[in-house]
C-alpha positions, 0 to 999 in steps of 0.5 A: 423643516416641520410644517408646524415649526413653519407655522410658528415661525410665520406667526412670529414674523406676522407678530413682528411685522405688525409691531413694526409695520403699523408704526412705520407706515404712520411715521413715514406718512407723517414725516413725508406728507407734504402739507401746504403752509405759508408764513407771512408778516401782517398787517398786509396782504398775501396770495396763496395757492392751496393745492387741494381741497380741505379745511385750511387754518389761519394761525397767529404765530405769536412766537416765531424766528424767521430769517434771524428775526424773533417775533415774541408777541402776546397770545391775544390778538390786538383789538380791531383786527380785520381778516378777509380771505377771498378767491383771487379770480372771482373776488368772492369771500370765503366764509371764515369760521373763528376757532381759537381752540388749537395751539401748536408749540415746537422748536421753531415757534408757537402758534394759536389758531384764529379760524379756518375756511373750507376750500372745495377745490384748488384755487388762488386766494388772497388773505388780507389782515388789517386794522392794527399797526403791530407787526406779527407773523401769521401762517395759513395751512391745511388741517391734517387732523383727520389724516393723522387719525387715519394713519394712527387707526391704520397702524392700530388695525395693522398691528391688531390684525397681524398680532391676532393672526400671528398669535393664532399661528403660534398657538396653533403650531405649538398645539399641533407640534405638541400633539405630534410629539405626544403621538410619536412618544406614544408610538415609541412606547407602544411598540413591542420589544 
């Protein structure tokens, strides 16, 4: 095979690899990345064991179906709610930062953020929610926003780099192949008969 045709083929392969490789890596990580998350009924107290450092959000699952029971509550939390998150071993409270700016809707329910804590290392902690009688479902999970952005930007980088390299090889191969054909045609016409 001609070396310029090989360059064109390599360029096409790079272009295709970037087009599918970047999104594949992103989707693979998003689907297979294990995220610490627990659901629990409140009012009450539950123990949690986050397995890595990071920001962890407390969510109000105002619409949820758990073990055949449907919870369909107001998006607004009842007045008088008291949230306390402490380190199980030391009893030291974590600083709880209120943040109700996020919501997630899916086939298995809808939830709205209540706030978050930042954990500097894996630990055991206690989450206690009190101050009202209405049963609700809360969840506690690690924030993944920065990870998701990292995967998206990685995919864009792979797509961009492989596309540029692929297009360069395709164009370079076509130019060189055209120049070679033109040179061959000139030599055929310039030979004496």
